[in-house]
C-alpha positions as CSV (number, residue, x, y, z in Angstrom):
1,M,170.2,32.0,178.0
2,A,167.4,33.1,175.6
3,Q,165.7,31.1,172.9
4,L,163.2,31.0,170.1
5,H,161.4,28.4,168.1
6,A,160.9,29.0,164.4
7,R,161.6,27.7,160.9
8,R,164.8,28.5,159.1
9,Y,164.4,31.1,156.4
10,D,166.7,29.1,154.0
11,T,165.4,25.5,154.5
12,G,162.1,25.8,156.3
13,E,163.4,23.4,158.9
14,P,162.0,23.9,162.4
15,V,164.8,24.8,164.8
16,R,165.4,26.0,168.3
17,V,167.9,28.9,168.4
18,T,169.5,29.7,171.7
19,W,171.9,32.4,172.6
20,T,173.9,33.6,175.6
21,G,174.6,37.3,175.8
22,S,175.2,38.5,172.3
23,T,176.3,35.2,170.8
24,I,174.3,32.3,169.3
25,A,175.0,29.2,171.3
26,S,173.1,26.6,169.3
27,V,170.8,26.0,166.4
28,T,169.1,22.7,167.0
29,P,166.9,20.9,164.4
30,L,163.5,19.8,165.7
31,A,161.0,17.3,164.4
32,A,158.6,18.7,161.8
33,T,154.9,18.5,162.9
34,A,151.6,20.2,162.0
35,E,152.3,22.7,164.7
36,T,155.8,23.6,163.4
37,S,154.5,24.2,160.0
38,R,152.7,27.2,161.4
39,W,155.7,28.7,163.1
40,P,157.2,32.0,161.8
41,L,160.5,32.1,160.0
42,V,163.8,33.2,161.5
43,A,166.6,34.8,159.5
44,P,169.8,36.7,160.3
45,G,169.1,40.4,160.6
46,L,169.2,42.5,157.4
47,F,172.1,44.8,156.7
48,D,171.5,47.9,154.5
49,P,174.5,49.9,153.4
50,Q,172.6,53.0,152.3
51,V,170.2,54.7,154.6
52,N,170.0,58.5,154.5
53,G,167.8,59.1,157.6
54,Y,164.2,58.9,158.7
55,A,161.2,61.0,159.6
56,G,162.8,64.4,158.7
57,V,166.2,63.5,160.1
58,W,169.1,63.5,157.5
59,F,172.5,62.2,158.5
60,S,174.1,65.0,156.5
61,D,172.2,67.7,158.4
62,P,174.6,70.4,159.8
63,Q,172.4,70.4,162.9
64,L,172.5,66.6,163.4
65,T,172.8,65.5,167.0
66,P,173.4,62.1,168.6
67,E,169.8,62.2,169.8
68,K,168.6,62.6,166.2
69,V,170.9,59.8,165.1
70,E,169.2,57.4,167.5
71,A,165.8,58.6,166.5
72,A,166.5,58.0,162.8
73,V,168.2,54.6,163.2
74,K,165.8,52.9,165.7
75,P,162.8,52.6,163.3
76,Y,164.7,50.3,161.0
77,L,164.8,47.5,163.6
78,A,161.0,47.1,163.0
79,M,161.9,46.5,159.3
80,G,164.2,43.6,160.3
81,V,167.4,45.6,159.9
82,T,170.0,45.0,162.6
83,R,172.9,46.7,160.8
84,L,173.0,49.7,158.5
85,C,175.4,52.4,157.2
86,P,174.1,55.9,157.9
87,T,174.6,57.6,154.6
88,L,175.6,61.3,154.2
89,I,174.9,62.8,150.8
90,T,176.6,65.7,149.1
91,A,176.7,68.7,151.4
92,S,179.2,71.3,152.7
93,H,182.3,70.2,154.4
94,E,181.1,71.5,157.8
95,A,177.7,69.7,157.4
96,L,179.5,66.4,156.6
97,K,182.0,66.8,159.4
98,N,179.2,67.6,161.9
99,G,177.1,64.7,160.7
100,L,179.9,62.1,161.0
101,A,181.0,63.5,164.4
102,A,177.4,63.2,165.7
103,I,177.1,59.6,164.5
104,R,180.5,58.7,166.1
105,L,179.4,60.3,169.4
106,A,176.0,58.5,169.3
107,C,177.8,55.2,168.8
108,E,180.3,55.9,171.6
109,R,177.5,56.6,174.1
110,T,174.8,54.1,173.1
111,D,175.8,50.5,172.9
112,W,172.9,49.2,170.8
113,L,173.5,51.9,168.3
114,A,177.2,51.0,168.0
115,Q,176.2,47.4,167.4
116,M,173.7,48.5,164.7
117,V,176.1,51.0,162.9
118,P,179.3,49.2,161.9
119,G,180.3,52.0,159.5
120,C,179.1,55.0,157.5
121,H,178.6,55.6,153.8
122,L,179.7,58.9,152.3
123,E,177.7,59.3,149.1
124,G,179.3,62.3,147.5
125,P,180.4,65.1,147.4
126,F,182.8,64.0,144.7
127,I,180.1,63.3,142.1
128,S,178.9,64.5,138.7
129,P,177.3,68.0,138.7
130,V,175.1,67.1,135.7
131,D,171.4,67.2,136.1
132,G,170.0,63.6,136.4
133,C,173.4,62.1,137.2
134,R,173.5,64.3,140.3
135,G,170.1,63.1,141.4
136,A,168.8,65.1,144.4
137,H,172.3,66.1,145.5
138,P,172.7,69.9,145.7
139,R,174.9,71.2,142.8
140,E,176.5,73.9,144.9
141,H,178.3,71.4,147.0
142,V,179.6,69.1,144.3
143,R,183.4,69.3,144.2
144,P,186.6,67.6,143.0
145,A,187.8,64.5,144.8
146,S,190.1,65.5,147.7
147,W,192.0,63.0,149.8
148,E,192.9,65.7,152.2
149,E,189.2,66.6,152.8
150,F,188.3,62.9,153.1
151,Q,191.0,62.4,155.8
152,L,189.5,65.3,157.8
153,L,186.0,63.8,157.5
154,Q,187.3,60.3,158.5
155,D,189.0,61.8,161.5
156,A,185.7,63.4,162.5
157,A,184.0,60.0,162.1
158,G,186.6,58.2,164.2
159,G,187.3,55.9,161.2
160,L,183.7,54.9,160.7
161,V,183.5,55.7,157.0
162,R,183.7,52.3,155.3
163,L,182.1,53.1,151.9
164,I,182.3,56.1,149.6
165,T,180.4,56.7,146.4
166,L,182.0,59.0,143.8
167,A,182.0,59.6,140.0
168,P,185.0,58.4,138.1
169,E,185.1,61.5,136.0
170,A,185.4,63.8,139.1
171,P,188.8,65.6,139.0
172,Y,191.5,63.6,140.9
173,A,189.1,60.6,141.2
174,Q,191.6,57.9,140.2
175,D,194.2,58.9,142.7
176,F,191.5,59.2,145.4
177,I,190.2,55.7,144.6
178,R,193.7,54.2,144.9
179,K,194.3,55.9,148.3
180,A,190.9,55.0,149.7
181,T,191.2,51.4,148.7
182,A,194.6,51.2,150.2
183,S,193.1,52.6,153.5
184,G,190.5,49.9,153.6
185,V,187.5,52.0,152.4
186,V,185.4,50.4,149.8
187,V,184.8,52.7,146.7
188,S,181.6,52.6,144.8
189,I,180.8,54.2,141.4
190,G,177.6,56.4,141.4
191,H,176.0,59.6,140.4
192,T,178.2,59.5,137.3
193,C,178.1,60.5,133.7
194,A,181.5,58.8,133.1
195,E,182.7,57.4,129.7
196,T,183.7,53.8,129.3
197,Q,187.4,54.5,129.7
198,Q,186.8,56.4,133.0
199,I,184.8,53.6,134.5
200,E,187.4,51.1,133.5
201,A,190.1,53.2,135.1
202,A,188.1,53.5,138.3
203,V,187.7,49.8,138.5
204,D,191.4,49.2,137.7
205,A,192.1,51.6,140.6
206,G,190.0,49.6,143.0
207,A,186.3,50.5,142.8
208,R,184.2,47.5,143.7
209,L,180.6,48.5,143.7
210,S,178.0,50.4,141.6
211,T,175.7,52.5,143.9
212,H,172.0,52.1,143.1
213,L,172.7,51.0,139.5
214,G,170.2,52.4,137.1
215,N,169.4,55.4,139.2
216,G,171.2,58.6,139.7
217,A,171.2,58.8,135.9
218,Q,170.0,61.2,133.2
219,G,166.4,60.6,131.9
220,M,167.8,60.4,128.3
221,I,171.1,58.8,127.5
222,R,172.6,57.3,124.4
223,R,171.6,53.7,124.0
224,H,175.2,52.4,123.9
225,P,177.8,52.6,125.2
226,N,176.7,54.3,128.4
227,Y,177.6,54.3,132.1
228,I,174.9,51.8,133.0
229,W,175.9,49.2,130.5
230,D,179.6,49.7,131.3
231,Q,179.1,49.1,135.0
232,L,176.7,46.2,134.4
233,A,179.2,44.4,132.1
234,D,182.2,44.6,134.5
235,D,182.3,41.5,136.5
236,R,184.6,43.1,139.1
237,L,181.7,45.4,140.2
238,A,178.9,44.3,142.5
239,A,175.7,46.3,142.2
240,S,173.4,47.8,144.8
241,L,169.8,48.0,143.6
242,I,166.8,49.9,145.0
243,V,164.0,47.3,144.5
244,D,161.2,49.3,146.1
245,G,158.8,49.1,143.1
246,Q,159.5,52.7,142.2
247,H,163.2,53.2,141.3
248,L,163.6,50.3,138.8
249,P,161.0,48.5,136.6
250,E,160.6,44.7,137.1
251,S,162.2,44.0,133.7
252,V,165.3,46.0,134.6
253,V,165.7,44.3,137.9
254,R,165.4,40.9,136.3
255,C,168.1,41.7,133.7
256,M,170.5,43.2,136.2
257,L,170.1,40.1,138.5
258,R,170.8,37.8,135.6
259,V,174.0,39.6,134.7
260,K,175.4,40.2,138.2
261,G,174.1,37.0,139.8
262,V,172.7,36.6,143.4
263,D,176.1,36.9,145.0
264,R,176.9,40.3,143.5
265,V,173.6,42.1,144.0
266,I,173.1,44.1,147.2
267,L,169.6,45.2,148.1
268,T,169.3,48.7,149.6
269,C,166.2,50.8,150.4
270,D,168.2,54.1,150.0
271,A,165.6,55.5,152.3
272,S,165.4,59.3,152.2
273,G,165.4,61.5,155.3
274,W,161.8,62.2,154.3
275,A,160.9,58.5,154.6
276,G,158.1,58.2,157.2
277,C,156.9,61.8,156.6
278,A,153.4,62.8,155.5
279,P,152.7,63.6,151.9
280,G,153.6,67.2,151.0
281,V,156.6,69.4,150.3
282,H,159.5,69.1,152.8
283,G,162.7,71.0,152.7
284,N,166.0,71.8,154.4
285,Q,169.4,73.1,153.4
286,L,169.8,70.2,151.0
287,G,166.8,71.4,149.0
288,D,163.1,70.7,148.6
289,A,161.5,67.3,148.1
290,E,157.9,66.2,147.8
291,V,156.4,63.1,149.3
292,L,153.6,62.0,146.9
293,E,150.4,60.3,147.8
294,D,151.6,57.1,146.2
295,G,154.7,57.1,148.5
296,R,157.3,58.2,146.0
297,I,159.7,60.9,147.1
298,V,160.7,63.3,144.3
299,V,162.7,66.4,143.8
300,A,160.1,69.1,144.3
301,G,158.7,70.7,141.2
302,Q,158.8,67.6,138.9
303,R,157.9,63.9,138.9
304,Q,160.8,62.3,137.1
305,F,163.8,62.5,139.5
306,L,163.4,60.6,142.7
307,A,165.0,61.8,146.0
308,G,165.5,58.5,147.7
309,S,163.0,56.0,148.8
310,G,160.1,56.1,151.2
311,V,160.3,52.4,152.2
312,G,162.5,50.1,154.1
313,T,164.7,47.1,153.3
314,D,161.9,44.8,154.3
315,T,160.0,46.0,151.3
316,C,162.9,45.5,148.9
317,V,163.2,41.8,150.0
318,V,159.6,41.1,149.1
319,K,159.7,43.1,145.9
320,M,162.9,41.2,144.8
321,I,161.0,37.9,145.2
322,Q,158.0,39.2,143.3
323,F,160.0,40.8,140.5
324,T,162.5,38.0,139.8
325,G,161.3,34.7,141.4
326,V,164.4,34.3,143.6
327,S,163.9,32.3,146.7
328,L,163.3,33.9,150.1
329,A,166.8,32.9,151.2
330,E,168.4,34.5,148.2
331,A,166.5,37.7,148.7
332,V,167.4,37.8,152.4
333,D,171.1,37.2,151.7
334,M,171.1,40.0,149.1
335,A,169.7,42.2,151.8
336,G,172.4,41.3,154.4
337,R,175.1,38.8,153.7
338,N,176.3,40.4,150.4
339,A,176.8,43.9,151.9
340,A,178.6,42.5,154.9
341,R,181.0,40.5,152.6
342,L,181.8,43.5,150.4
343,L,182.5,45.7,153.4
344,G,184.5,43.2,155.3
345,F,182.2,42.8,158.2
346,P,181.2,39.5,159.9
347,L,178.6,37.7,157.8
348,P,175.0,37.4,159.2
349,S,174.4,33.8,159.9
350,L,172.2,31.3,161.8
351,E,175.3,29.5,163.1
352,P,176.8,29.1,166.6
353,E,179.5,31.6,167.7
354,T,178.0,34.3,165.5
355,R,176.3,37.5,166.8
356,A,172.7,36.9,167.7
357,D,171.1,39.3,165.2
358,L,167.8,37.8,164.3
359,V,164.6,38.7,162.6
360,L,161.4,36.7,163.2
361,F,158.7,37.1,160.5
362,D,155.8,35.5,158.8
363,A,156.4,33.8,155.5
364,P,155.6,36.3,152.6
365,Q,152.3,35.8,151.0
366,P,151.1,36.8,147.5
367,G,150.2,40.5,147.7
368,D,152.4,41.3,150.6
369,G,154.1,44.7,150.3
370,K,156.9,44.0,152.8
371,M,158.1,41.5,155.3
372,R,155.7,41.0,158.3
373,V,158.2,41.3,161.1
374,R,157.2,40.0,164.5
375,A,160.5,40.6,166.4
376,A,164.0,41.8,165.9
377,V,166.9,40.7,168.1
378,L,170.1,42.9,168.1
379,A,173.2,41.4,169.7
380,G,171.1,39.1,171.8
381,Q,168.6,41.8,173.0
382,T,165.0,41.8,171.7
383,R,164.5,45.3,170.5
384,V,161.2,45.0,168.6
385,G,158.2,42.7,169.3
386,T,158.2,39.5,171.2
387,L,159.6,36.0,170.6
388,S,156.5,34.1,171.7
């Protein structure tokens, strides 16, 4: 049996958490003392549903291997993430098929990776071809929604695809949404230039999420109606937000939170495959991007359109608190519990009989740029840091 002593992230109460194997056995309240006030905090591990890769590895790379999958996923443990959805962006059918097959194989042969990857996110290729709405996705691989193609990709993934982002205006999108929803795959609206009626039809067909709302959009759009307002106003849609300090201004984050509410906002870092890379121009078959000195990652040749984020989910938690004034518990739950609920996975929790996915960290201080993670426990195994 293993244990740690810390203060709960949601109440500040000192507790002893014990676990046997991969399961929490007990969470026992302890008396508060001067010593316990200095203890770190413990929270359930974070769950990010949109991570594109790391340090030059892209999950949609046609040359992806199981070894590269492991190398790209492992760094997120140090950010407090114990579950994530490897995300494959718009690419050729063969690239997507290879990427999903490599992820499946990596999970089959590596236990800790299988525990960390409950599912995959297919972001595209059934999106808008319009500049801005398309974001950094390569135009040449944008195509109509195809249930037949998706079934082939899902077969390659061994059923791992649990979330797909598409544009409601893509040809055959409504029929695709109905079939995907019936199969248990969550459909999200994103990279879209859709009209009001198309968004309504997509939600009626089963779409439940807006992917990185406010991003993957044109630089200039009509003030109203538009595809951001339409998604924001529909209470049937949750919204994922990239709160990294670069993708959305503080005022926009505050407004979106007030409309959607804490229970319908999902924090994601949307980390690029170039996250963790040195400043400069980087490229592959998906196109060229530039890592700027200030940390932004942009489509090479301009400064307006971002190409994913360069930070982790731990940064988004702290930025959400700073931008909106939500509590630490609310920010952590937006970076874990809400995604798990939407995708139908077990909820992260500090309760007995739940999986021992834990992050030990110091309480955020004014000026902190991210969570100061001391240790991460994945399914009962300390994978980062120490618990002492």
